[in-house]
mmCIF file of the N, C-alpha and C atoms, coordinates in Angstrom:
data_MODEL
# 
_entry.id   MODEL 
# 
loop_
_atom_site.group_PDB 
_atom_site.id 
_atom_site.type_symbol 
_atom_site.label_atom_id 
_atom_site.label_alt_id 
_atom_site.label_comp_id 
_atom_site.label_asym_id 
_atom_site.label_entity_id 
_atom_site.label_seq_id 
_atom_site.pdbx_PDB_ins_code 
_atom_site.Cartn_x 
_atom_site.Cartn_y 
_atom_site.Cartn_z 
_atom_site.occupancy 
_atom_site.B_iso_or_equiv 
_atom_site.pdbx_formal_charge 
_atom_site.auth_seq_id 
_atom_site.auth_comp_id 
_atom_site.auth_asym_id 
_atom_site.auth_atom_id 
_atom_site.pdbx_PDB_model_num 
ATOM 1   N N  . MET A 1 1  ? -2.033  4.603   -4.254  1.00 0.00 ? 1  MET A N  1 
ATOM 2   C CA . MET A 1 1  ? -3.095  5.245   -3.520  1.00 0.00 ? 1  MET A CA 1 
ATOM 3   C C  . MET A 1 1  ? -3.853  6.215   -4.412  1.00 0.00 ? 1  MET A C  1 
ATOM 4   N N  . ALA A 1 2  ? -3.127  6.896   -5.277  1.00 0.00 ? 2  ALA A N  1 
ATOM 5   C CA . ALA A 1 2  ? -3.785  7.853   -6.167  1.00 0.00 ? 2  ALA A CA 1 
ATOM 6   C C  . ALA A 1 2  ? -4.824  7.156   -7.036  1.00 0.00 ? 2  ALA A C  1 
ATOM 7   N N  . ARG A 1 3  ? -4.495  5.957   -7.551  1.00 0.00 ? 3  ARG A N  1 
ATOM 8   C CA . ARG A 1 3  ? -5.472  5.221   -8.370  1.00 0.00 ? 3  ARG A CA 1 
ATOM 9   C C  . ARG A 1 3  ? -6.675  4.795   -7.549  1.00 0.00 ? 3  ARG A C  1 
ATOM 10  N N  . SER A 1 4  ? -6.453  4.403   -6.306  1.00 0.00 ? 4  SER A N  1 
ATOM 11  C CA . SER A 1 4  ? -7.574  4.033   -5.432  1.00 0.00 ? 4  SER A CA 1 
ATOM 12  C C  . SER A 1 4  ? -8.499  5.213   -5.198  1.00 0.00 ? 4  SER A C  1 
ATOM 13  N N  . LEU A 1 5  ? -7.903  6.370   -4.970  1.00 0.00 ? 5  LEU A N  1 
ATOM 14  C CA . LEU A 1 5  ? -8.715  7.569   -4.765  1.00 0.00 ? 5  LEU A CA 1 
ATOM 15  C C  . LEU A 1 5  ? -9.492  7.942   -6.022  1.00 0.00 ? 5  LEU A C  1 
ATOM 16  N N  . GLU A 1 6  ? -8.883  7.781   -7.194  1.00 0.00 ? 6  GLU A N  1 
ATOM 17  C CA . GLU A 1 6  ? -9.586  8.053   -8.447  1.00 0.00 ? 6  GLU A CA 1 
ATOM 18  C C  . GLU A 1 6  ? -10.794 7.137   -8.587  1.00 0.00 ? 6  GLU A C  1 
ATOM 19  N N  . TRP A 1 7  ? -10.591 5.844   -8.302  1.00 0.00 ? 7  TRP A N  1 
ATOM 20  C CA . TRP A 1 7  ? -11.691 4.892   -8.396  1.00 0.00 ? 7  TRP A CA 1 
ATOM 21  C C  . TRP A 1 7  ? -12.799 5.257   -7.413  1.00 0.00 ? 7  TRP A C  1 
ATOM 22  N N  . MET A 1 8  ? -12.412 5.555   -6.190  1.00 0.00 ? 8  MET A N  1 
ATOM 23  C CA . MET A 1 8  ? -13.392 5.897   -5.173  1.00 0.00 ? 8  MET A CA 1 
ATOM 24  C C  . MET A 1 8  ? -14.167 7.151   -5.559  1.00 0.00 ? 8  MET A C  1 
ATOM 25  N N  . ARG A 1 9  ? -13.472 8.126   -6.078  1.00 0.00 ? 9  ARG A N  1 
ATOM 26  C CA . ARG A 1 9  ? -14.112 9.375   -6.501  1.00 0.00 ? 9  ARG A CA 1 
ATOM 27  C C  . ARG A 1 9  ? -15.170 9.096   -7.564  1.00 0.00 ? 9  ARG A C  1 
ATOM 28  N N  . ALA A 1 10 ? -14.866 8.195   -8.502  1.00 0.00 ? 10 ALA A N  1 
ATOM 29  C CA . ALA A 1 10 ? -15.781 7.884   -9.603  1.00 0.00 ? 10 ALA A CA 1 
ATOM 30  C C  . ALA A 1 10 ? -16.903 6.933   -9.209  1.00 0.00 ? 10 ALA A C  1 
ATOM 31  N N  . HIS A 1 11 ? -16.618 5.990   -8.304  1.00 0.00 ? 11 HIS A N  1 
ATOM 32  C CA . HIS A 1 11 ? -17.575 4.926   -8.018  1.00 0.00 ? 11 HIS A CA 1 
ATOM 33  C C  . HIS A 1 11 ? -18.250 4.981   -6.650  1.00 0.00 ? 11 HIS A C  1 
ATOM 34  N N  . ASP A 1 12 ? -17.668 5.700   -5.723  1.00 0.00 ? 12 ASP A N  1 
ATOM 35  C CA . ASP A 1 12 ? -18.248 5.747   -4.380  1.00 0.00 ? 12 ASP A CA 1 
ATOM 36  C C  . ASP A 1 12 ? -17.976 7.101   -3.732  1.00 0.00 ? 12 ASP A C  1 
ATOM 37  N N  . PRO A 1 13 ? -18.635 8.140   -4.247  1.00 0.00 ? 13 PRO A N  1 
ATOM 38  C CA . PRO A 1 13 ? -18.383 9.482   -3.724  1.00 0.00 ? 13 PRO A CA 1 
ATOM 39  C C  . PRO A 1 13 ? -18.745 9.652   -2.250  1.00 0.00 ? 13 PRO A C  1 
ATOM 40  N N  . VAL A 1 14 ? -19.690 8.874   -1.754  1.00 0.00 ? 14 VAL A N  1 
ATOM 41  C CA . VAL A 1 14 ? -20.047 8.962   -0.331  1.00 0.00 ? 14 VAL A CA 1 
ATOM 42  C C  . VAL A 1 14 ? -18.873 8.495   0.522   1.00 0.00 ? 14 VAL A C  1 
ATOM 43  N N  . ALA A 1 15 ? -18.295 7.354   0.156   1.00 0.00 ? 15 ALA A N  1 
ATOM 44  C CA . ALA A 1 15 ? -17.124 6.861   0.889   1.00 0.00 ? 15 ALA A CA 1 
ATOM 45  C C  . ALA A 1 15 ? -15.969 7.837   0.751   1.00 0.00 ? 15 ALA A C  1 
ATOM 46  N N  . MET A 1 16 ? -15.798 8.371   -0.439  1.00 0.00 ? 16 MET A N  1 
ATOM 47  C CA . MET A 1 16 ? -14.723 9.336   -0.674  1.00 0.00 ? 16 MET A CA 1 
ATOM 48  C C  . MET A 1 16 ? -14.865 10.521  0.272   1.00 0.00 ? 16 MET A C  1 
ATOM 49  N N  . ALA A 1 17 ? -16.062 11.039  0.398   1.00 0.00 ? 17 ALA A N  1 
ATOM 50  C CA . ALA A 1 17 ? -16.289 12.193  1.267   1.00 0.00 ? 17 ALA A CA 1 
ATOM 51  C C  . ALA A 1 17 ? -16.098 11.833  2.732   1.00 0.00 ? 17 ALA A C  1 
ATOM 52  N N  . THR A 1 18 ? -16.428 10.607  3.088   1.00 0.00 ? 18 THR A N  1 
ATOM 53  C CA . THR A 1 18 ? -16.325 10.173  4.478   1.00 0.00 ? 18 THR A CA 1 
ATOM 54  C C  . THR A 1 18 ? -14.887 9.860   4.875   1.00 0.00 ? 18 THR A C  1 
ATOM 55  N N  . ILE A 1 19 ? -14.181 9.146   4.024   1.00 0.00 ? 19 ILE A N  1 
ATOM 56  C CA . ILE A 1 19 ? -12.847 8.657   4.353   1.00 0.00 ? 19 ILE A CA 1 
ATOM 57  C C  . ILE A 1 19 ? -11.778 9.725   4.175   1.00 0.00 ? 19 ILE A C  1 
ATOM 58  N N  . VAL A 1 20 ? -11.859 10.457  3.108   1.00 0.00 ? 20 VAL A N  1 
ATOM 59  C CA . VAL A 1 20 ? -10.780 11.366  2.745   1.00 0.00 ? 20 VAL A CA 1 
ATOM 60  C C  . VAL A 1 20 ? -11.041 12.762  3.294   1.00 0.00 ? 20 VAL A C  1 
ATOM 61  N N  . LYS A 1 21 ? -10.284 13.105  4.293   1.00 0.00 ? 21 LYS A N  1 
ATOM 62  C CA . LYS A 1 21 ? -10.358 14.456  4.858   1.00 0.00 ? 21 LYS A CA 1 
ATOM 63  C C  . LYS A 1 21 ? -9.213  15.308  4.334   1.00 0.00 ? 21 LYS A C  1 
ATOM 64  N N  . ASP A 1 22 ? -8.081  14.678  4.129   1.00 0.00 ? 22 ASP A N  1 
ATOM 65  C CA . ASP A 1 22 ? -6.899  15.372  3.632   1.00 0.00 ? 22 ASP A CA 1 
ATOM 66  C C  . ASP A 1 22 ? -6.248  14.492  2.570   1.00 0.00 ? 22 ASP A C  1 
ATOM 67  N N  . GLU A 1 23 ? -6.723  14.624  1.340   1.00 0.00 ? 23 GLU A N  1 
ATOM 68  C CA . GLU A 1 23 ? -6.267  13.753  0.259   1.00 0.00 ? 23 GLU A CA 1 
ATOM 69  C C  . GLU A 1 23 ? -4.761  13.795  0.058   1.00 0.00 ? 23 GLU A C  1 
ATOM 70  N N  . ALA A 1 24 ? -4.165  14.951  0.195   1.00 0.00 ? 24 ALA A N  1 
ATOM 71  C CA . ALA A 1 24 ? -2.718  15.064  -0.016  1.00 0.00 ? 24 ALA A CA 1 
ATOM 72  C C  . ALA A 1 24 ? -1.938  14.149  0.917   1.00 0.00 ? 24 ALA A C  1 
ATOM 73  N N  . SER A 1 25 ? -2.390  14.002  2.151   1.00 0.00 ? 25 SER A N  1 
ATOM 74  C CA . SER A 1 25 ? -1.673  13.150  3.098   1.00 0.00 ? 25 SER A CA 1 
ATOM 75  C C  . SER A 1 25 ? -1.804  11.674  2.739   1.00 0.00 ? 25 SER A C  1 
ATOM 76  N N  . MET A 1 26 ? -2.789  11.330  1.915   1.00 0.00 ? 26 MET A N  1 
ATOM 77  C CA . MET A 1 26 ? -2.977  9.938   1.518   1.00 0.00 ? 26 MET A CA 1 
ATOM 78  C C  . MET A 1 26 ? -2.093  9.542   0.339   1.00 0.00 ? 26 MET A C  1 
ATOM 79  N N  . VAL A 1 27 ? -1.635  10.496  -0.441  1.00 0.00 ? 27 VAL A N  1 
ATOM 80  C CA . VAL A 1 27 ? -0.853  10.159  -1.624  1.00 0.00 ? 27 VAL A CA 1 
ATOM 81  C C  . VAL A 1 27 ? 0.618   10.532  -1.490  1.00 0.00 ? 27 VAL A C  1 
ATOM 82  N N  . TYR A 1 28 ? 1.001   11.143  -0.393  1.00 0.00 ? 28 TYR A N  1 
ATOM 83  C CA . TYR A 1 28 ? 2.400   11.519  -0.191  1.00 0.00 ? 28 TYR A CA 1 
ATOM 84  C C  . TYR A 1 28 ? 2.877   11.007  1.158   1.00 0.00 ? 28 TYR A C  1 
ATOM 85  N N  . THR A 1 29 ? 4.001   10.340  1.133   1.00 0.00 ? 29 THR A N  1 
ATOM 86  C CA . THR A 1 29 ? 4.633   9.880   2.362   1.00 0.00 ? 29 THR A CA 1 
ATOM 87  C C  . THR A 1 29 ? 6.047   10.443  2.389   1.00 0.00 ? 29 THR A C  1 
ATOM 88  N N  . PRO A 1 30 ? 6.407   11.154  3.449   1.00 0.00 ? 30 PRO A N  1 
ATOM 89  C CA . PRO A 1 30 ? 7.780   11.669  3.537   1.00 0.00 ? 30 PRO A CA 1 
ATOM 90  C C  . PRO A 1 30 ? 8.782   10.513  3.466   1.00 0.00 ? 30 PRO A C  1 
ATOM 91  N N  . PRO A 1 31 ? 9.907   10.721  2.800   1.00 0.00 ? 31 PRO A N  1 
ATOM 92  C CA . PRO A 1 31 ? 10.902  9.648   2.652   1.00 0.00 ? 31 PRO A CA 1 
ATOM 93  C C  . PRO A 1 31 ? 11.314  9.006   3.974   1.00 0.00 ? 31 PRO A C  1 
ATOM 94  N N  . GLU A 1 32 ? 11.468  9.805   5.005   1.00 0.00 ? 32 GLU A N  1 
ATOM 95  C CA . GLU A 1 32 ? 11.908  9.232   6.288   1.00 0.00 ? 32 GLU A CA 1 
ATOM 96  C C  . GLU A 1 32 ? 10.852  8.308   6.889   1.00 0.00 ? 32 GLU A C  1 
ATOM 97  N N  . VAL A 1 33 ? 9.590   8.577   6.633   1.00 0.00 ? 33 VAL A N  1 
ATOM 98  C CA . VAL A 1 33 ? 8.516   7.701   7.120   1.00 0.00 ? 33 VAL A CA 1 
ATOM 99  C C  . VAL A 1 33 ? 8.539   6.381   6.362   1.00 0.00 ? 33 VAL A C  1 
ATOM 100 N N  . MET A 1 34 ? 8.694   6.456   5.049   1.00 0.00 ? 34 MET A N  1 
ATOM 101 C CA . MET A 1 34 ? 8.757   5.229   4.245   1.00 0.00 ? 34 MET A CA 1 
ATOM 102 C C  . MET A 1 34 ? 9.973   4.401   4.621   1.00 0.00 ? 34 MET A C  1 
ATOM 103 N N  . LEU A 1 35 ? 11.120  5.036   4.826   1.00 0.00 ? 35 LEU A N  1 
ATOM 104 C CA . LEU A 1 35 ? 12.318  4.296   5.225   1.00 0.00 ? 35 LEU A CA 1 
ATOM 105 C C  . LEU A 1 35 ? 12.121  3.633   6.586   1.00 0.00 ? 35 LEU A C  1 
ATOM 106 N N  . GLY A 1 36 ? 11.450  4.324   7.497   1.00 0.00 ? 36 GLY A N  1 
ATOM 107 C CA . GLY A 1 36 ? 11.141  3.731   8.801   1.00 0.00 ? 36 GLY A CA 1 
ATOM 108 C C  . GLY A 1 36 ? 10.236  2.517   8.668   1.00 0.00 ? 36 GLY A C  1 
ATOM 109 N N  . PHE A 1 37 ? 9.237   2.632   7.800   1.00 0.00 ? 37 PHE A N  1 
ATOM 110 C CA . PHE A 1 37 ? 8.344   1.495   7.551   1.00 0.00 ? 37 PHE A CA 1 
ATOM 111 C C  . PHE A 1 37 ? 9.127   0.312   6.987   1.00 0.00 ? 37 PHE A C  1 
ATOM 112 N N  . LEU A 1 38 ? 9.973   0.575   5.992   1.00 0.00 ? 38 LEU A N  1 
ATOM 113 C CA . LEU A 1 38 ? 10.742  -0.500  5.374   1.00 0.00 ? 38 LEU A CA 1 
ATOM 114 C C  . LEU A 1 38 ? 11.688  -1.159  6.369   1.00 0.00 ? 38 LEU A C  1 
ATOM 115 N N  . ASP A 1 39 ? 12.307  -0.375  7.232   1.00 0.00 ? 39 ASP A N  1 
ATOM 116 C CA . ASP A 1 39 ? 13.175  -0.946  8.276   1.00 0.00 ? 39 ASP A CA 1 
ATOM 117 C C  . ASP A 1 39 ? 12.372  -1.856  9.204   1.00 0.00 ? 39 ASP A C  1 
ATOM 118 N N  . ALA A 1 40 ? 11.208  -1.380  9.634   1.00 0.00 ? 40 ALA A N  1 
ATOM 119 C CA . ALA A 1 40 ? 10.362  -2.185  10.529  1.00 0.00 ? 40 ALA A CA 1 
ATOM 120 C C  . ALA A 1 40 ? 9.889   -3.458  9.821   1.00 0.00 ? 40 ALA A C  1 
ATOM 121 N N  . PHE A 1 41 ? 9.528   -3.329  8.554   1.00 0.00 ? 41 PHE A N  1 
ATOM 122 C CA . PHE A 1 41 ? 9.092   -4.488  7.764   1.00 0.00 ? 41 PHE A CA 1 
ATOM 123 C C  . PHE A 1 41 ? 10.203  -5.527  7.687   1.00 0.00 ? 41 PHE A C  1 
ATOM 124 N N  . ARG A 1 42 ? 11.420  -5.074  7.372   1.00 0.00 ? 42 ARG A N  1 
ATOM 125 C CA . ARG A 1 42 ? 12.563  -5.995  7.272   1.00 0.00 ? 42 ARG A CA 1 
ATOM 126 C C  . ARG A 1 42 ? 12.858  -6.667  8.615   1.00 0.00 ? 42 ARG A C  1 
ATOM 127 N N  . CYS A 1 43 ? 12.767  -5.915  9.695   1.00 0.00 ? 43 CYS A N  1 
ATOM 128 C CA . CYS A 1 43 ? 13.005  -6.491  11.025  1.00 0.00 ? 43 CYS A CA 1 
ATOM 129 C C  . CYS A 1 43 ? 11.955  -7.548  11.358  1.00 0.00 ? 43 CYS A C  1 
ATOM 130 N N  . GLU A 1 44 ? 10.716  -7.271  11.010  1.00 0.00 ? 44 GLU A N  1 
ATOM 131 C CA . GLU A 1 44 ? 9.614   -8.185  11.338  1.00 0.00 ? 44 GLU A CA 1 
ATOM 132 C C  . GLU A 1 44 ? 9.602   -9.420  10.440  1.00 0.00 ? 44 GLU A C  1 
ATOM 133 N N  . TYR A 1 45 ? 9.799   -9.232  9.141   1.00 0.00 ? 45 TYR A N  1 
ATOM 134 C CA . TYR A 1 45 ? 9.617   -10.330 8.189   1.00 0.00 ? 45 TYR A CA 1 
ATOM 135 C C  . TYR A 1 45 ? 10.894  -10.770 7.476   1.00 0.00 ? 45 TYR A C  1 
ATOM 136 N N  . GLY A 1 46 ? 11.847  -9.888  7.315   1.00 0.00 ? 46 GLY A N  1 
ATOM 137 C CA . GLY A 1 46 ? 13.088  -10.251 6.651   1.00 0.00 ? 46 GLY A CA 1 
ATOM 138 C C  . GLY A 1 46 ? 13.033  -10.171 5.136   1.00 0.00 ? 46 GLY A C  1 
ATOM 139 N N  . SER A 1 47 ? 11.922  -10.561 4.549   1.00 0.00 ? 47 SER A N  1 
ATOM 140 C CA . SER A 1 47 ? 11.801  -10.534 3.091   1.00 0.00 ? 47 SER A CA 1 
ATOM 141 C C  . SER A 1 47 ? 10.324  -10.483 2.712   1.00 0.00 ? 47 SER A C  1 
ATOM 142 N N  . PHE A 1 48 ? 10.108  -10.128 1.458   1.00 0.00 ? 48 PHE A N  1 
ATOM 143 C CA . PHE A 1 48 ? 8.748   -10.116 0.934   1.00 0.00 ? 48 PHE A CA 1 
ATOM 144 C C  . PHE A 1 48 ? 8.129   -11.513 1.006   1.00 0.00 ? 48 PHE A C  1 
ATOM 145 N N  . GLU A 1 49 ? 8.910   -12.531 0.652   1.00 0.00 ? 49 GLU A N  1 
ATOM 146 C CA . GLU A 1 49 ? 8.404   -13.898 0.660   1.00 0.00 ? 49 GLU A CA 1 
ATOM 147 C C  . GLU A 1 49 ? 7.967   -14.343 2.053   1.00 0.00 ? 49 GLU A C  1 
ATOM 148 N N  . ARG A 1 50 ? 8.744   -13.984 3.081   1.00 0.00 ? 50 ARG A N  1 
ATOM 149 C CA . ARG A 1 50 ? 8.364   -14.351 4.451   1.00 0.00 ? 50 ARG A CA 1 
ATOM 150 C C  . ARG A 1 50 ? 7.114   -13.601 4.889   1.00 0.00 ? 50 ARG A C  1 
ATOM 151 N N  . TYR A 1 51 ? 6.957   -12.361 4.425   1.00 0.00 ? 51 TYR A N  1 
ATOM 152 C CA . TYR A 1 51 ? 5.726   -11.622 4.714   1.00 0.00 ? 51 TYR A CA 1 
ATOM 153 C C  . TYR A 1 51 ? 4.532   -12.329 4.088   1.00 0.00 ? 51 TYR A C  1 
ATOM 154 N N  . VAL A 1 52 ? 4.651   -12.703 2.827   1.00 0.00 ? 52 VAL A N  1 
ATOM 155 C CA . VAL A 1 52 ? 3.556   -13.386 2.130   1.00 0.00 ? 52 VAL A CA 1 
ATOM 156 C C  . VAL A 1 52 ? 3.204   -14.689 2.844   1.00 0.00 ? 52 VAL A C  1 
ATOM 157 N N  . ASP A 1 53 ? 4.199   -15.431 3.268   1.00 0.00 ? 53 ASP A N  1 
ATOM 158 C CA . ASP A 1 53 ? 3.941   -16.650 4.030   1.00 0.00 ? 53 ASP A CA 1 
ATOM 159 C C  . ASP A 1 53 ? 3.201   -16.338 5.327   1.00 0.00 ? 53 ASP A C  1 
ATOM 160 N N  . ALA A 1 54 ? 3.601   -15.254 5.995   1.00 0.00 ? 54 ALA A N  1 
ATOM 161 C CA . ALA A 1 54 ? 2.988   -14.885 7.274   1.00 0.00 ? 54 ALA A CA 1 
ATOM 162 C C  . ALA A 1 54 ? 1.521   -14.525 7.127   1.00 0.00 ? 54 ALA A C  1 
ATOM 163 N N  . ILE A 1 55 ? 1.165   -13.931 6.006   1.00 0.00 ? 55 ILE A N  1 
ATOM 164 C CA . ILE A 1 55 ? -0.250  -13.564 5.811   1.00 0.00 ? 55 ILE A CA 1 
ATOM 165 C C  . ILE A 1 55 ? -0.999  -14.615 4.991   1.00 0.00 ? 55 ILE A C  1 
ATOM 166 N N  . ASP A 1 56 ? -0.318  -15.727 4.678   1.00 0.00 ? 56 ASP A N  1 
ATOM 167 C CA . ASP A 1 56 ? -0.924  -16.867 3.988   1.00 0.00 ? 56 ASP A CA 1 
ATOM 168 C C  . ASP A 1 56 ? -1.516  -16.478 2.633   1.00 0.00 ? 56 ASP A C  1 
ATOM 169 N N  . ARG A 1 57 ? -0.721  -15.785 1.838   1.00 0.00 ? 57 ARG A N  1 
ATOM 170 C CA . ARG A 1 57 ? -1.170  -15.347 0.517   1.00 0.00 ? 57 ARG A CA 1 
ATOM 171 C C  . ARG A 1 57 ? -0.184  -15.761 -0.574  1.00 0.00 ? 57 ARG A C  1 
ATOM 172 N N  . ARG A 1 58 ? 0.402   -16.932 -0.456  1.00 0.00 ? 58 ARG A N  1 
ATOM 173 C CA . ARG A 1 58 ? 1.407   -17.389 -1.416  1.00 0.00 ? 58 ARG A CA 1 
ATOM 174 C C  . ARG A 1 58 ? 0.879   -17.346 -2.846  1.00 0.00 ? 58 ARG A C  1 
ATOM 175 N N  . ALA A 1 59 ? -0.371  -17.726 -3.070  1.00 0.00 ? 59 ALA A N  1 
ATOM 176 C CA . ALA A 1 59 ? -0.925  -17.771 -4.424  1.00 0.00 ? 59 ALA A CA 1 
ATOM 177 C C  . ALA A 1 59 ? -0.975  -16.394 -5.073  1.00 0.00 ? 59 ALA A C  1 
ATOM 178 N N  . GLU A 1 60 ? -1.082  -15.349 -4.267  1.00 0.00 ? 60 GLU A N  1 
ATOM 179 C CA . GLU A 1 60 ? -1.199  -13.998 -4.797  1.00 0.00 ? 60 GLU A CA 1 
ATOM 180 C C  . GLU A 1 60 ? 0.115   -13.228 -4.772  1.00 0.00 ? 60 GLU A C  1 
ATOM 181 N N  . ALA A 1 61 ? 1.179   -13.866 -4.389  1.00 0.00 ? 61 ALA A N  1 
ATOM 182 C CA . ALA A 1 61 ? 2.453   -13.174 -4.181  1.00 0.00 ? 61 ALA A CA 1 
ATOM 183 C C  . ALA A 1 61 ? 2.978   -12.502 -5.440  1.00 0.00 ? 61 ALA A C  1 
ATOM 184 N N  . GLY A 1 62 ? 2.890   -13.152 -6.581  1.00 0.00 ? 62 GLY A N  1 
ATOM 185 C CA . GLY A 1 62 ? 3.403   -12.559 -7.812  1.00 0.00 ? 62 GLY A CA 1 
ATOM 186 C C  . GLY A 1 62 ? 2.708   -11.264 -8.162  1.00 0.00 ? 62 GLY A C  1 
ATOM 187 N N  . ARG A 1 63 ? 1.394   -11.269 -8.088  1.00 0.00 ? 63 ARG A N  1 
ATOM 188 C CA . ARG A 1 63 ? 0.641   -10.053 -8.403  1.00 0.00 ? 63 ARG A CA 1 
ATOM 189 C C  . ARG A 1 63 ? 0.891   -8.984  -7.348  1.00 0.00 ? 63 ARG A C  1 
ATOM 190 N N  . LEU A 1 64 ? 0.950   -9.366  -6.098  1.00 0.00 ? 64 LEU A N  1 
ATOM 191 C CA . LEU A 1 64 ? 1.218   -8.409  -5.029  1.00 0.00 ? 64 LEU A CA 1 
ATOM 192 C C  . LEU A 1 64 ? 2.585   -7.763  -5.220  1.00 0.00 ? 64 LEU A C  1 
ATOM 193 N N  . ARG A 1 65 ? 3.582   -8.570  -5.546  1.00 0.00 ? 65 ARG A N  1 
ATOM 194 C CA . ARG A 1 65 ? 4.921   -8.033  -5.793  1.00 0.00 ? 65 ARG A CA 1 
ATOM 195 C C  . ARG A 1 65 ? 4.883   -7.030  -6.956  1.00 0.00 ? 65 ARG A C  1 
ATOM 196 N N  . GLN A 1 66 ? 4.182   -7.374  -8.020  1.00 0.00 ? 66 GLN A N  1 
ATOM 197 C CA . GLN A 1 66 ? 4.090   -6.505  -9.181  1.00 0.00 ? 66 GLN A CA 1 
ATOM 198 C C  . GLN A 1 66 ? 3.426   -5.177  -8.816  1.00 0.00 ? 66 GLN A C  1 
ATOM 199 N N  . LEU A 1 67 ? 2.373   -5.220  -8.046  1.00 0.00 ? 67 LEU A N  1 
ATOM 200 C CA . LEU A 1 67 ? 1.662   -4.004  -7.668  1.00 0.00 ? 67 LEU A CA 1 
ATOM 201 C C  . LEU A 1 67 ? 2.462   -3.113  -6.726  1.00 0.00 ? 67 LEU A C  1 
ATOM 202 N N  . LEU A 1 68 ? 3.294   -3.714  -5.876  1.00 0.00 ? 68 LEU A N  1 
ATOM 203 C CA . LEU A 1 68 ? 3.990   -2.967  -4.843  1.00 0.00 ? 68 LEU A CA 1 
ATOM 204 C C  . LEU A 1 68 ? 5.376   -2.481  -5.240  1.00 0.00 ? 68 LEU A C  1 
ATOM 205 N N  . THR A 1 69 ? 5.829   -2.853  -6.415  1.00 0.00 ? 69 THR A N  1 
ATOM 206 C CA . THR A 1 69 ? 7.156   -2.422  -6.823  1.00 0.00 ? 69 THR A CA 1 
ATOM 207 C C  . THR A 1 69 ? 7.062   -1.383  -7.934  1.00 0.00 ? 69 THR A C  1 
ATOM 208 N N  . VAL A 1 70 ? 8.072   -0.584  -8.042  1.00 0.00 ? 70 VAL A N  1 
ATOM 209 C CA . VAL A 1 70 ? 8.126   0.477   -9.054  1.00 0.00 ? 70 VAL A CA 1 
ATOM 210 C C  . VAL A 1 70 ? 8.016   -0.154  -10.432 1.00 0.00 ? 70 VAL A C  1 
ATOM 211 N N  . GLY A 1 71 ? 7.144   0.418   -11.261 1.00 0.00 ? 71 GLY A N  1 
ATOM 212 C CA . GLY A 1 71 ? 6.954   -0.083  -12.610 1.00 0.00 ? 71 GLY A CA 1 
ATOM 213 C C  . GLY A 1 71 ? 5.910   -1.170  -12.708 1.00 0.00 ? 71 GLY A C  1 
ATOM 214 N N  . GLY A 1 72 ? 5.258   -1.480  -11.559 1.00 0.00 ? 72 GLY A N  1 
ATOM 215 C CA . GLY A 1 72 ? 4.249   -2.534  -11.530 1.00 0.00 ? 72 GLY A CA 1 
ATOM 216 C C  . GLY A 1 72 ? 3.009   -2.123  -12.210 1.00 0.00 ? 72 GLY A C  1 
# 
C-alpha cells in the first residue's frame, strides 16, 4: 500500500487528496485484523490457488503470489 500511495502522490495528486483522508490507516493493519482476514480467506477459499480459480486469474497467479508474499 505504501508503494501505491507513493505512486499516487507523484502521479495523481488530485486522487491522492480525494481518496486519502488518513494515510496512516491505509498502511498499517493491526495484527488481529490481518489474522481475522486470513481466517476468513481460508474458510472461504481454502488456499491461494482456489482463490485464484474463483476470480478466474490463473494466468496471473504467479505474479500475484509474488506481490502478496513477504519478499515479493
